Backbone as numpy.savetxt, mean C-alpha at the origin, in Angstrom:
# Nx Ny Nz CAx CAy CAz Cx Cy Cz
-12.45 23.29 5.47 -11.29 22.45 5.36 -11.68 21.09 4.81
-11.01 20.67 3.77 -11.32 19.40 3.11 -10.54 18.25 3.74
-11.16 17.08 3.68 -10.48 15.87 4.12 -11.03 14.68 3.34
-10.30 13.58 3.35 -10.77 12.34 2.74 -10.55 11.20 3.73
-11.35 10.17 3.61 -11.21 9.02 4.50 -10.13 8.08 3.98
-10.03 7.94 2.69 -9.04 7.05 2.08 -8.79 7.49 0.65
-7.87 6.81 0.01 -7.49 7.19 -1.35 -7.05 5.92 -2.07
-7.39 5.74 -3.35 -6.95 4.55 -4.07 -5.43 4.42 -4.05
-4.94 3.22 -3.81 -3.51 3.04 -3.64 -2.83 2.31 -4.79
-3.56 1.82 -5.76 -2.97 1.02 -6.84 -2.18 1.85 -7.84
-2.43 3.16 -7.89 -1.74 4.01 -8.86 -2.62 4.26 -10.06
-2.38 5.36 -10.76 -3.24 5.73 -11.89 -3.21 4.70 -13.03
-2.12 3.97 -13.16 -2.01 2.93 -14.19 -1.84 1.55 -13.56
-2.34 1.38 -12.34 -2.27 0.13 -11.58 -0.83 -0.35 -11.38
0.06 0.61 -11.15 1.47 0.30 -10.98 1.72 -0.69 -9.84
1.03 -0.50 -8.72 1.26 -1.38 -7.57 0.82 -2.81 -7.90
-0.31 -2.96 -8.56 -0.80 -4.30 -8.94 0.23 -5.02 -9.79
0.73 -4.35 -10.82 1.68 -4.98 -11.73 3.01 -5.26 -11.05
3.44 -4.36 -10.20 4.69 -4.56 -9.47 4.57 -5.74 -8.50
3.45 -5.84 -7.82 3.22 -6.94 -6.89 3.17 -8.28 -7.63
2.49 -8.33 -8.75 2.42 -9.56 -9.53 3.80 -9.95 -10.07
4.58 -8.97 -10.47 5.94 -9.23 -10.94 6.80 -9.81 -9.81
6.63 -9.28 -8.61 7.36 -9.80 -7.45 6.93 -11.23 -7.14
5.64 -11.48 -7.13 5.13 -12.84 -6.87 5.64 -13.85 -7.89
5.78 -13.41 -9.16 6.26 -14.29 -10.22 7.78 -14.46 -10.22
8.46 -13.75 -9.32 9.92 -13.83 -9.26 10.63 -13.03 -10.33
9.92 -12.12 -10.98 10.51 -11.32 -12.06 11.09 -10.01 -11.56
10.83 -9.66 -10.31 11.40 -8.44 -9.72 11.70 -8.72 -8.25
12.43 -7.81 -7.65 12.86 -7.99 -6.26 11.94 -7.26 -5.30
12.12 -7.57 -4.02 11.37 -6.85 -2.98 11.73 -5.38 -3.01
12.98 -5.07 -3.30 13.39 -3.67 -3.38 12.68 -2.94 -4.51
12.49 -3.61 -5.63 11.73 -3.01 -6.75 10.31 -2.69 -6.31
9.69 -3.64 -5.62 8.32 -3.45 -5.14 8.25 -2.31 -4.13
9.20 -2.26 -3.22 9.23 -1.19 -2.21 9.39 0.18 -2.87
10.18 0.26 -3.94 10.39 1.53 -4.64 9.09 2.01 -5.28
8.38 1.11 -5.94 7.09 1.46 -6.54 6.13 1.95 -5.46
6.07 1.23 -4.34 5.18 1.61 -3.25 5.54 2.98 -2.68
6.83 3.22 -2.49 7.28 4.51 -1.95 6.90 5.65 -2.90
7.14 5.44 -4.19 6.80 6.48 -5.18 5.30 6.74 -5.21
4.49 5.69 -5.12 3.03 5.87 -5.12 2.55 6.61 -3.88
3.11 6.28 -2.73 2.70 6.98 -1.50 3.00 8.47 -1.61
4.17 8.81 -2.15 4.53 10.22 -2.33 3.57 10.89 -3.32
3.27 10.21 -4.42 2.35 10.75 -5.42 0.97 11.01 -4.81
0.47 10.05 -4.04 -0.85 10.16 -3.43 -0.90 11.32 -2.44
0.12 11.43 -1.60 0.16 12.54 -0.62 0.21 13.88 -1.35
1.03 13.97 -2.40 1.15 15.24 -3.13 -0.13 15.58 -3.88
-0.80 14.59 -4.44 -2.07 14.85 -5.12 -3.10 15.41 -4.14
-3.16 14.85 -2.96 -4.11 15.34 -1.96 -3.74 16.75 -1.50
-2.46 16.97 -1.26 -2.01 18.30 -0.84 -2.35 19.34 -1.91
-2.05 19.00 -3.17 -2.31 19.92 -4.28 -3.80 20.18 -4.48
-4.64 19.22 -4.07 -6.10 19.37 -4.19 -6.69 20.16 -3.03
-5.84 20.54 -2.08 -6.32 21.33 -0.95 -6.84 20.51 0.22
-6.52 19.22 0.24 -6.94 18.39 1.37 -6.14 18.81 2.59
-6.84 19.17 3.65 -6.18 19.68 4.86 -5.74 18.55 5.77
-6.64 17.60 6.02 -6.31 16.45 6.87 -6.06 15.24 5.96
-4.80 15.00 5.68 -4.41 13.89 4.82 -4.28 12.63 5.68
-5.01 11.57 5.34 -4.91 10.35 6.15 -3.54 9.70 6.00
-3.09 9.09 7.06 -1.81 8.38 7.01 -2.03 6.93 7.42
-1.03 6.12 7.16 -1.07 4.69 7.49 -2.26 3.99 6.83
-2.55 4.39 5.60 -3.65 3.76 4.87 -3.14 2.85 3.76
-1.83 2.78 3.59 -1.25 2.01 2.49 -1.21 0.52 2.81
-1.46 -0.29 1.82 -1.32 -1.74 1.93 -0.82 -2.24 0.58
0.09 -3.20 0.62 0.56 -3.78 -0.64 -0.55 -4.58 -1.32
-1.43 -5.19 -0.52 -2.42 -6.07 -1.13 -3.80 -5.92 -0.49
-3.93 -6.24 0.79 -5.25 -6.31 1.42 -5.17 -5.68 2.81
-5.79 -4.53 2.98 -5.70 -3.82 4.26 -6.41 -4.57 5.40
-7.42 -5.36 5.07 -8.10 -6.14 6.11 -7.19 -7.26 6.59
-6.51 -7.93 5.67 -5.55 -8.96 6.05 -4.40 -8.36 6.86
-3.92 -7.18 6.47 -2.86 -6.50 7.23 -3.30 -6.25 8.67
-4.51 -5.77 8.84 -5.02 -5.49 10.19 -5.18 -6.78 10.99
-5.67 -7.81 10.34 -5.83 -9.11 11.00 -4.49 -9.61 11.51
-3.46 -9.50 10.68 -2.11 -9.92 11.09 -1.58 -9.03 12.20
-1.84 -7.74 12.11 -1.33 -6.79 13.09 -1.86 -7.08 14.50
-3.11 -7.49 14.59 -3.70 -7.76 15.90 -3.56 -9.22 16.32
-2.85 -10.01 15.50 -2.57 -11.39 15.86 -3.74 -12.34 15.68
-4.66 -12.02 14.80 -5.83 -12.87 14.60 -5.67 -13.87 13.46
-4.45 -14.01 12.94 -4.19 -14.97 11.87 -3.88 -16.33 12.49
-4.48 -17.38 11.96 -4.25 -18.73 12.49 -2.78 -19.12 12.36
-2.29 -19.92 13.28 -0.89 -20.31 13.32 -0.37 -20.95 12.06
-1.21 -21.70 11.35 -0.75 -22.36 10.14 -0.43 -21.37 9.01
-0.87 -20.13 9.17 -0.56 -19.09 8.20 0.50 -18.15 8.78
1.56 -18.71 9.28 2.61 -17.92 9.93 3.11 -16.82 9.01
3.41 -15.69 9.60 3.86 -14.52 8.85 5.38 -14.52 8.81
5.92 -14.38 7.62 7.37 -14.33 7.44 7.89 -12.98 7.89
9.05 -12.96 8.47 9.68 -11.70 8.89 10.20 -10.92 7.69
10.26 -11.54 6.53 10.75 -10.87 5.32 9.58 -10.23 4.64
């Protein structure tokens, strides 16, 4: 049975990177970014399934930095870097 620890999340043509930069520049909406992310997650899961991966990892997606996400999740971010609810 095959498994992987993680999988590249940027997309085959770096779609997530470009979508995130477009959002940061105010050229696209949060909904646009969420759509790209949703489509990439589906693509990644299907690629792994089609490759015969039995144990597909979940909760590995991050828009930008998975270490920063984890730091925020456990509350280790300094107060001056408050996290927006949006």
